[in-house]
C-alpha positions as CSV (number, residue, x, y, z in Angstrom):
1,M,121.1,69.3,56.0
2,S,120.2,73.3,54.9
3,D,118.4,73.1,52.1
4,S,121.0,75.0,50.2
5,L,123.6,72.3,51.4
6,T,120.7,69.5,50.1
7,I,120.6,71.1,46.3
8,A,124.5,71.8,46.3
9,K,125.4,67.8,47.2
10,L,122.5,66.9,44.7
11,A,123.8,69.0,41.7
12,N,127.3,67.7,42.7
13,L,125.9,63.9,42.7
14,L,124.8,64.3,39.4
15,R,128.1,65.6,38.3
16,S,130.1,62.5,39.0
17,G,127.5,60.9,36.5
18,L,125.2,59.3,38.2
19,S,120.8,59.0,37.6
20,I,119.1,61.8,39.0
21,E,117.5,58.8,40.4
22,K,120.4,57.0,42.0
23,A,121.2,61.2,43.1
24,F,118.3,61.2,45.0
25,A,118.8,57.8,46.6
26,K,122.0,58.9,47.8
27,I,121.0,61.8,49.4
28,G,118.0,59.6,51.6
29,T,115.9,62.0,53.4
30,L,114.9,65.4,52.0
31,P,114.3,68.4,54.6
32,Q,110.4,69.8,54.8
33,S,110.5,72.4,52.8
34,T,107.6,72.7,50.6
35,G,109.4,74.8,48.2
36,L,112.7,72.8,48.0
37,N,110.5,69.7,47.4
38,Y,108.8,71.8,44.6
39,L,112.3,72.3,42.4
40,L,113.9,68.7,43.3
41,S,110.2,67.7,42.0
42,V,111.2,69.7,38.9
43,A,114.4,68.5,38.8
44,K,113.7,65.1,38.8
45,D,111.0,65.3,35.9
46,S,113.3,67.2,33.9
47,G,116.4,64.5,34.3
48,A,119.9,65.0,35.2
49,A,121.2,67.2,32.8
50,V,120.4,70.1,35.5
51,A,123.6,70.1,37.7
52,N,124.8,73.7,36.4
53,E,121.2,75.0,37.4
54,L,121.0,73.4,40.7
55,D,124.2,75.3,41.7
56,S,122.5,78.1,41.0
57,I,119.3,78.0,42.6
58,A,121.6,76.2,45.5
59,E,123.5,80.0,45.6
60,L,120.0,81.8,45.9
61,F,118.7,79.4,48.6
62,A,121.9,79.9,50.9
63,F,121.8,83.9,50.7
64,R,117.9,82.9,51.7
65,E,118.9,81.2,54.9
66,R,121.1,84.0,55.3
67,S,118.6,86.4,55.1
68,L,116.2,85.2,57.3
69,E,118.5,84.1,59.7
70,R,119.3,87.7,60.1
71,I,115.6,88.5,60.1
72,Q,114.7,86.0,62.4
73,V,117.5,87.3,65.4
74,A,115.7,91.3,64.3
75,H,112.7,89.9,65.4
76,A,113.4,88.5,68.6
77,S,114.5,91.7,70.3
78,P,111.5,93.4,70.0
79,R,109.7,90.4,70.9
80,A,111.5,90.0,74.1
81,S,111.3,93.7,75.5
82,A,107.5,93.5,74.5
83,R,107.3,90.5,76.8
84,L,110.0,91.9,79.6
85,V,107.6,95.5,79.4
86,L,104.3,93.7,80.1
87,W,105.5,91.6,82.5
88,L,106.7,94.7,84.5
89,P,103.9,95.7,86.6
90,V,102.9,92.4,87.8
91,I,106.9,91.9,88.9
92,T,106.8,95.2,90.6
93,L,104.2,93.9,92.4
94,L,105.6,90.8,93.4
95,M,108.8,92.4,94.3
96,A,107.2,94.8,96.7
97,Q,104.9,91.2,98.5
98,L,108.6,90.2,98.8
99,V,110.1,93.0,100.5
100,G,107.6,93.3,103.0
101,W,104.7,95.4,101.4
102,D,101.7,93.6,102.6
103,V,99.7,94.2,99.1
104,V,97.8,91.0,99.3
105,S,96.3,92.3,102.7
106,S,95.8,95.6,100.7
107,I,93.9,94.2,97.9
108,T,91.2,92.1,100.1
109,Q,90.2,94.6,102.5
110,T,90.5,97.4,100.2
111,P,88.1,98.0,97.2
112,I,89.6,100.7,95.5
113,T,92.9,98.5,95.4
114,G,90.7,95.4,93.9
115,L,89.5,97.9,91.3
116,S,92.5,99.2,90.5
117,I,94.1,95.4,90.1
118,A,91.2,94.9,88.2
119,F,91.5,98.0,85.3
120,G,95.0,97.4,85.7
121,L,94.7,93.6,84.5
122,V,92.0,94.4,81.9
123,L,94.4,97.4,79.9
124,L,98.0,94.9,80.4
125,L,95.6,92.2,78.6
126,G,94.6,94.3,76.2
127,A,98.4,95.2,75.6
128,K,99.4,91.9,75.4
129,F,96.5,91.2,72.4
130,V,97.7,94.0,70.6
131,S,101.3,93.5,71.0
132,S,101.1,89.8,69.9
133,R,99.4,91.0,66.6
134,F,101.7,93.4,65.6
135,L,104.3,90.2,66.2
136,I,102.7,88.3,64.6
137,K,102.2,89.9,61.1
138,A,105.6,91.1,61.7
139,K,107.0,87.5,62.0
140,P,109.3,86.3,58.8
141,K,107.5,84.0,56.8
142,D,109.4,81.2,54.3
143,S,108.3,82.8,50.9
144,F,108.4,80.9,47.5
145,T,108.0,83.7,45.2
146,G,110.5,82.9,42.4
147,F,110.7,79.3,42.5
148,Y,107.9,78.9,39.3
149,L,110.4,80.7,37.5
150,L,113.6,78.8,38.6
151,A,111.4,75.7,37.8
152,V,110.7,76.6,34.0
153,A,114.5,77.9,33.9
154,L,115.3,74.2,35.0
155,E,112.9,72.4,32.8
156,I,114.4,74.6,29.8
157,S,118.1,73.5,31.1
158,A,117.1,70.0,30.4
159,G,116.6,70.4,26.7
160,T,112.6,71.3,27.1
161,N,111.2,74.3,25.1
162,F,109.7,77.3,26.6
163,A,106.1,76.6,26.5
164,H,106.5,73.3,27.3
165,A,108.4,74.1,30.3
166,Q,105.8,76.8,31.4
167,R,103.4,73.9,31.4
168,R,105.5,71.5,33.4
169,A,106.6,73.5,36.0
170,L,103.2,74.6,36.5
171,K,101.4,71.4,36.6
172,T,104.0,70.7,39.7
173,Y,103.4,73.8,41.6
174,V,100.0,73.4,41.7
175,E,100.4,70.0,43.1
176,H,102.7,70.9,45.5
177,F,101.1,74.6,46.6
178,G,97.6,73.9,45.9
179,N,97.3,77.0,43.9
180,E,98.9,78.9,40.9
181,P,102.0,81.1,41.4
182,S,101.6,84.8,42.2
183,A,100.6,87.4,40.1
184,K,103.8,89.5,40.4
185,E,105.5,86.2,39.5
186,L,103.2,85.5,36.7
187,E,103.6,89.2,35.3
188,A,107.8,89.2,35.8
189,L,107.1,85.8,33.3
190,A,105.4,87.5,30.9
191,E,107.6,90.3,30.9
192,I,110.3,87.8,29.8
193,I,108.7,86.1,27.6
194,L,108.1,89.7,25.6
195,L,112.1,90.5,25.5
196,V,113.0,86.7,25.0
197,E,110.7,87.5,21.8
198,Q,111.4,90.7,20.9
199,A,115.5,90.4,21.5
200,G,116.1,86.9,21.7
201,I,118.2,86.8,25.1
202,R,119.2,83.8,27.1
203,V,116.2,82.9,29.2
204,G,117.4,80.6,31.6
205,E,120.2,83.0,32.8
206,L,117.0,86.4,32.5
207,L,114.5,83.5,34.7
208,R,117.3,82.6,37.7
209,T,117.7,86.7,37.5
210,Q,114.5,88.0,37.7
211,A,113.7,85.0,40.5
212,T,116.6,85.7,42.5
213,N,115.3,89.8,42.3
214,L,111.8,88.9,43.6
215,Q,113.3,87.1,46.6
216,R,115.6,90.2,47.5
217,E,112.2,91.9,47.2
218,E,110.6,89.7,49.5
219,I,113.6,90.0,51.9
220,N,113.5,93.6,52.2
221,I,109.9,93.5,52.7
222,A,110.4,91.1,55.6
223,E,113.4,93.8,56.6
224,M,111.0,96.8,56.6
225,K,108.2,95.3,58.7
226,I,110.8,94.4,61.6
227,E,112.2,98.2,61.6
228,K,108.8,99.5,61.4
229,L,107.8,97.1,64.6
230,G,109.5,98.7,67.2
231,I,107.3,101.9,66.5
232,K,103.9,99.7,66.0
233,L,105.0,98.2,69.4
234,M,105.0,101.8,71.3
235,I,101.2,102.4,70.9
236,P,100.6,99.3,73.1
237,L,103.0,99.3,75.3
238,G,102.5,103.4,75.8
239,L,98.9,102.9,75.9
240,G,98.4,100.1,77.5
241,V,101.3,99.3,80.1
242,L,102.3,102.9,81.6
243,P,98.8,103.2,83.0
244,S,98.5,99.6,83.9
245,F,101.5,99.8,85.6
246,V,100.1,102.7,87.9
247,L,96.8,100.6,88.2
248,L,98.6,97.8,89.1
249,A,101.6,98.8,91.1
250,I,101.3,102.2,91.9
251,V,98.5,102.7,92.9
252,P,98.2,99.5,95.3
253,L,101.9,100.5,97.2
254,M,100.5,103.7,97.9
255,V,97.2,102.3,99.2
256,T,99.2,99.9,101.5
257,T,101.8,103.2,102.0
258,L,98.8,104.8,103.3
259,G,96.9,102.0,105.3
260,S,100.0,101.4,107.5
261,K,100.0,105.0,109.2
């Protein structure tokens, strides 16, 4: 079951009149998501009067899941292309051997061919290492920015005052994540506190809106990383794979051709 469905199911169970403990028992095993477990722990601590709040959180989770799926698909394309290009010199050499070019003999009998293969492999491994680093850095990660704000909103919806809600949500956050919320999230909370003090705005709605905006920002950053990935990969593939293709495939084939005459 996805995280969004788990939250929606919990909200419906609470709305049907079940206690928070019985609702959790009905759900059974929870998904292994730190962010989801954090919010559910806050919901359990808050009490049963959080069904409407959980509906809003379920919508946010559904948006996150759709966005992460789209980003993962986008990330798979340059990764597959990089793998294909990296294997191209080796594949060319193997195909030449299979169709009758005695490349193996040329490598063992001609020193220049062996040196060419050795340098080509070094360049290929270097290109593979650099491209792998780029791919790892651009890999989509599950961001929990905004979850602290959602937890504060959960506490408030259950009747807890604003200051106490912050303390309880923060305590649970540290227990689950091992650190405090990000500076960006704490700064957003400080702005909300100021707005509430000055204008008396409904704090729960404001917290949810800001949490959604923070999540959208994180998703936009992940999408921008994927867009830049294709350009970054041109550096190791262009500077490493093309020369290695010449050294691993073209030079051995030329030496084999000239040696057979």
